[in-house]
C-alpha positions in Angstrom: 94.0 74.5 83.4 96.6 75.3 80.7 99.3 75.7 83.3 98.4 72.4 84.8 98.7 70.6 81.5 102.0 72.3 80.8 103.4 71.3 84.2 102.2 67.8 83.8 104.0 67.6 80.5 107.2 68.6 82.2 106.8 66.0 84.9 106.0 63.2 82.4 108.9 64.3 80.2 111.2 63.7 83.1 109.5 60.4 83.7 110.1 59.2 80.1 113.7 60.4 80.1 114.3 58.7 83.5 112.9 55.4 82.0 115.2 55.6 79.1 118.2 56.2 81.3 117.2 53.5 83.7 116.8 51.0 80.9 120.2 52.0 79.3 122.1 51.8 82.6 120.1 48.9 83.9 119.3 50.8 87.1 116.1 51.0 89.2 113.6 53.4 87.7 112.8 54.6 91.2 116.5 55.5 91.8 116.8 57.3 88.5 113.6 59.3 89.0 114.8 60.4 92.4 118.2 61.5 91.0 116.4 63.3 88.1 114.3 65.2 90.6 117.4 66.3 92.4 119.1 67.5 89.2 116.0 69.2 87.9 115.4 71.1 91.1 119.0 72.3 91.0 118.7 73.4 87.4 115.4 75.2 88.0 116.9 77.0 90.9 120.1 78.0 89.1 118.1 79.2 86.0 115.7 81.2 88.2 112.7 79.5 86.6 110.6 80.0 89.7 107.9 77.4 90.6 107.8 75.9 87.1 107.4 72.4 88.4 104.7 73.4 91.0 106.2 71.0 93.5 104.1 72.3 96.4 100.8 72.5 94.4 98.0 70.4 95.8 97.5 68.4 92.6 101.1 67.4 92.3 101.2 66.4 96.0 98.0 64.4 95.5 99.3 62.5 92.5 102.5 61.8 94.4 100.6 60.6 97.4 98.4 58.5 95.2 101.4 56.9 93.7 102.8 56.0 97.1 99.5 54.6 98.2 98.9 52.5 95.1 102.5 51.2 95.0 102.2 50.2 98.7 99.0 48.4 98.0 100.6 46.5 95.2 103.5 45.6 97.4 101.1 44.1 99.9 99.2 42.3 97.2 102.4 40.7 96.0 102.9 38.9 99.3 102.2 35.2 99.3 100.5 34.3 102.6 102.0 30.8 102.5 105.5 32.0 102.0 105.0 34.6 104.8 103.9 31.9 107.2 106.8 29.7 106.1 109.3 32.6 106.7 107.6 34.0 109.7 110.7 33.8 111.9 112.9 35.4 109.3 110.4 38.2 108.5 109.9 39.0 112.2 113.5 39.0 113.2 114.8 40.9 110.2 112.0 43.4 110.3 112.3 44.1 114.0 116.1 44.4 113.9 115.8 46.5 110.8 113.7 49.0 112.8 115.4 48.9 116.3 119.0 49.1 115.1 118.7 52.4 113.2 116.1 53.8 115.6 118.4 53.6 118.6 121.6 54.2 116.6 120.4 57.3 114.8 118.8 58.7 118.0 122.2 58.4 119.7 124.0 60.0 116.8 121.7 63.0 116.7 121.8 63.4 120.5 125.5 62.9 121.2 127.3 63.7 118.0 125.2 66.5 116.6 123.9 67.9 119.9 120.2 67.9 118.9 117.6 68.1 121.7 115.7 65.1 122.9 112.6 65.6 120.7 114.6 66.2 117.6 116.9 63.2 118.4 113.9 60.8 118.8 112.3 62.2 115.7 115.6 61.6 113.8 115.7 58.0 115.1 112.1 57.4 113.8 112.7 59.1 110.4 115.9 57.1 109.7 114.6 53.8 111.0 112.5 53.1 107.9 112.9 50.9 105.0 111.4 52.2 101.7 108.6 49.9 100.7 108.2 51.9 97.5 111.8 51.7 96.4 112.2 48.0 97.4 109.0 47.0 95.6 110.0 49.0 92.5 113.3 47.1 92.5 111.6 43.8 93.0 109.3 44.5 90.0 112.2 45.4 87.7 114.3 42.4 88.7 111.5 39.9 88.9 112.3 39.1 92.5 108.7 39.9 93.4 107.8 36.5 92.0 110.3 34.6 94.2 110.3 33.6 97.8 113.4 35.6 98.3 111.8 38.8 97.1 108.5 38.2 99.0 110.5 37.7 102.2 112.2 41.0 101.7 108.9 42.8 101.1 107.4 41.2 104.2 110.4 42.3 106.3 110.1 45.8 105.0 106.5 45.9 106.2 107.5 44.9 109.7 110.2 47.6 109.8 107.8 50.3 108.7 105.1 49.1 111.0 107.6 49.6 113.9 108.3 53.2 112.6 104.6 54.1 112.5 104.0 52.7 116.0 107.1 54.5 117.4 106.0 57.8 115.8 102.5 57.4 117.3 103.7 56.4 120.8 106.3 59.1 121.0 104.6 62.1 119.5 101.0 61.6 118.2 98.3 62.3 120.7 96.1 59.3 121.6 92.6 60.6 121.0 89.2 59.2 120.1 90.2 59.6 116.4 92.9 56.9 116.9 90.3 54.4 118.1 87.9 55.3 115.3 90.7 54.7 112.8 91.7 51.3 114.4 88.0 50.1 114.4 87.5 51.4 110.9 90.5 49.6 109.5 89.5 46.3 111.3 85.9 46.5 109.9 87.1 47.3 106.3 89.8 44.7 106.3 87.4 42.0 107.6 84.8 42.7 104.9 87.2 43.6 102.0 88.0 40.1 100.7 84.3 39.0 100.6 83.0 42.2 98.9 85.9 42.1 96.4 85.3 38.5 95.6 81.5 39.2 95.1 82.3 42.1 92.7 84.8 40.0 90.9 82.4 37.1 90.3 79.6 39.4 89.0 81.2 42.4 87.4 85.0 41.9 87.0 85.1 40.8 83.4 83.6 43.9 81.9 85.0 47.1 80.4 83.7 49.2 83.4 86.7 48.1 85.5 84.6 48.1 88.6 87.1 46.1 90.6 89.8 48.7 90.1 87.4 51.4 91.0 86.4 49.6 94.1 90.0 49.0 95.2 90.9 52.7 94.6 87.7 53.7 96.5 88.9 51.6 99.4 92.4 52.9 99.4 91.4 56.6 99.3 88.7 56.1 101.9 91.1 54.4 104.3 93.7 57.0 103.4 91.3 59.8 104.3 90.5 58.1 107.6 94.2 57.6 108.4 95.0 61.3 107.7 92.0 62.4 109.8 93.3 60.4 112.7 96.8 61.7 112.5 98.3 58.6 110.8 99.4 58.1 107.2 97.6 56.8 104.1 100.2 54.3 103.1 99.8 52.1 106.2 96.2 50.9 105.5 97.1 50.6 101.8 99.6 47.9 102.6 97.2 46.1 105.0 94.5 46.2 102.3 97.0 44.7 99.8 97.9 42.0 102.3 94.3 40.8 102.9 93.7 40.7 99.1 97.1 39.0 98.4 95.6 35.5 98.0 93.0 36.5 95.4 95.4 38.9 93.6 97.9 36.1 93.2 95.3 34.1 91.3 94.6 37.0 88.9 97.9 38.2 87.6 96.4 40.0 84.6 94.4 42.4 86.8 97.5 43.1 89.0 99.5 43.8 85.9 96.9 46.3 84.7 96.8 48.1 88.0 100.6 48.0 88.1 100.8 49.6 84.7 98.6 52.5 85.8 100.5 53.0 89.0 104.1 52.8 87.7 103.3 54.3 84.3 101.6 57.4 85.6 101.4 57.9 89.4 104.8 56.8 90.9 106.9 59.1 88.7 105.3 62.1 90.5 106.2 60.5 93.8 109.8 59.6 93.1 110.6 62.8 91.1 109.0 65.0 93.8 111.0 63.3 96.5 114.2 64.2 94.6 113.1 67.9 94.3 112.9 68.1 98.1 116.7 67.9 98.4 118.4 71.3 98.7 121.9 70.9 97.4 123.0 74.4 98.5 121.9 73.6 102.1 123.8 70.3 102.0 127.0 71.9 100.6 126.8 74.5 103.4 127.0 71.9 106.1 127.9 68.5 104.5 129.2 67.1 107.8 125.7 66.9 109.3 124.2 65.2 106.2 127.1 62.7 106.0 126.8 61.8 109.7 123.1 61.2 109.4 123.4 59.1 106.2 126.3 57.1 107.6 124.5 56.6 110.9 121.4 55.2 109.1 123.3 52.9 106.7 125.9 51.7 109.2 123.4 50.9 111.9 121.2 49.1 109.4 124.2 47.1 108.0 125.8 46.2 111.3 122.4 45.4 112.9 121.0 43.4 110.0 123.8 41.5 108.4 124.5 39.1 111.3 120.8 38.2 111.6 120.3 37.9 107.8 123.2 35.5 107.8 121.2 33.0 109.8 118.6 32.8 107.0 120.6 33.3 103.8 123.9 31.4 103.2 125.0 33.0 99.9 127.1 36.1 100.4 125.4 38.1 97.6 122.0 37.2 98.9 123.0 38.5 102.4 124.4 41.8 101.1 121.5 42.3 98.6 119.0 41.7 101.4 120.8 44.0 103.8 121.3 46.8 101.4 117.7 46.9 100.3 116.6 46.9 103.9 118.9 49.9 104.4 116.9 52.1 102.0 114.5 54.8 103.2 112.0 57.2 101.6 108.3 57.1 102.2 107.9 56.9 106.0 111.2 58.7 106.4 110.0 61.9 104.6 106.6 61.6 106.2 108.1 61.4 109.7 110.4 64.3 108.9 107.5 66.5 107.7 105.5 65.5 110.8 108.4 66.7 113.0 108.6 70.0 111.1 104.9 70.6 111.2 104.7 70.0 114.9 107.8 72.0 115.9 109.9 69.0 116.9 112.7 69.9 114.5 113.8 73.1 112.8 113.7 73.8 109.0 117.4 73.2 108.8 117.2 69.9 110.7 114.3 68.9 108.4 116.5 69.6 105.3 119.3 67.4 106.6 116.9 64.6 107.5 115.1 64.6 104.2 118.4 64.7 102.3 119.7 61.7 104.4 116.5 59.8 103.8 116.6 60.3 100.1 120.3 59.6 99.8 119.6 56.3 101.7 117.2 55.4 98.9 119.9 56.0 96.3 123.2 54.8 97.7 122.3 51.3 99.0 120.1 50.6 96.0 122.8 51.6 93.6 125.4 49.4 95.3 123.0 46.5 95.6 122.1 46.8 91.9 125.7 47.1 90.6 127.5 44.5 92.8 125.2 42.3 94.9 122.4 41.0 92.7 122.0 37.2 93.4 121.4 36.4 89.8 121.0 32.7 90.6 117.7 33.5 92.2 116.3 35.5 89.3 113.2 33.9 87.8 113.7 32.5 84.3 112.1 34.6 81.6 109.0 33.2 79.9 109.2 31.7 76.5 108.0 34.1 73.8 105.2 31.7 72.8 103.8 31.7 76.3 103.8 35.5 76.4 101.9 35.6 73.1 99.3 33.1 74.4 98.8 35.2 77.6 98.4 38.4 75.6 95.9 36.7 73.2 94.0 35.4 76.2 93.5 38.7 77.9 89.9 39.8 78.4 88.4 43.3 79.0 88.5 42.6 82.7 88.7 45.5 85.2 
């Protein structure tokens, strides 16, 4: 137990330092935590400190996965159903193109430029087709775009893209068994009953210190996650769907969402983003930088050339178009998940896995950095609340859970 507390202290030290750097440089905390993970892993390796971070320990992987699941749920809960219906054409077109362009483009790059076999090439296309819901949502939170129709449209488009990735991975590689049908039926039943049960718990027990609503939501997320993993899918997919079905009620209770967000971003997601950075092996990349650069450029270029013309139909301002396009070019959660799936099932080699994960993580860093530095549509940022309104809200908070 002593070693676990010591390791947790190291991780949270990195999280605090990352937050300070992100605030000073006005960069996304997710981006800084990923970079901190890369630098720390390199330092640990060069100093021969062994497994001091316990990156592969079950408890670290659990906290990291919990962060991804909770953050994905919050991203779904931030969606405004009315705005999604209003922007259905935009969300559908941008989301589908955001999946298809890199899926086909990166498959072709791996097959014809790098000479990978068919299975590895298709897996490459799947892994690099994603858009990082976790990174995009973290950026939306920090900028305040999550409160705007612009930001909610981007989040909805991200979901469509990642849904395409999950379906492609399942159709191409995952066996269709009875577990798949149990998973689908289980999700349908839970999502149909979730709003009514949550509303009943909220009416009778929410405004108490027991925080039963938060416990209920986490129970649902972990239960659906266990069912997803058992069936061969991934835990983050049902988490987003659960967030979507609760989006209406969550929007009416911003204080509860704020508390859940504090727990998630303050404790869980640093493990996810920092650990993602530690998966990058800089020596392996330096040994064959061409493969890494080809994969990264293949993903980003196919996203940009595929998405920008279509986004131009829906956004007229140049900064809006580039910001939208660059955030849709990020990748992380499903990209690393797909890469690990390919490695575990013998579809790609360890070397190919390293290149894919490095390209996926770099795609979370480079487009986000460019978007944050040069393309933020500041005219769409929500106006900050007057200090007196903030004080009134704080004074009015209850012990609700």
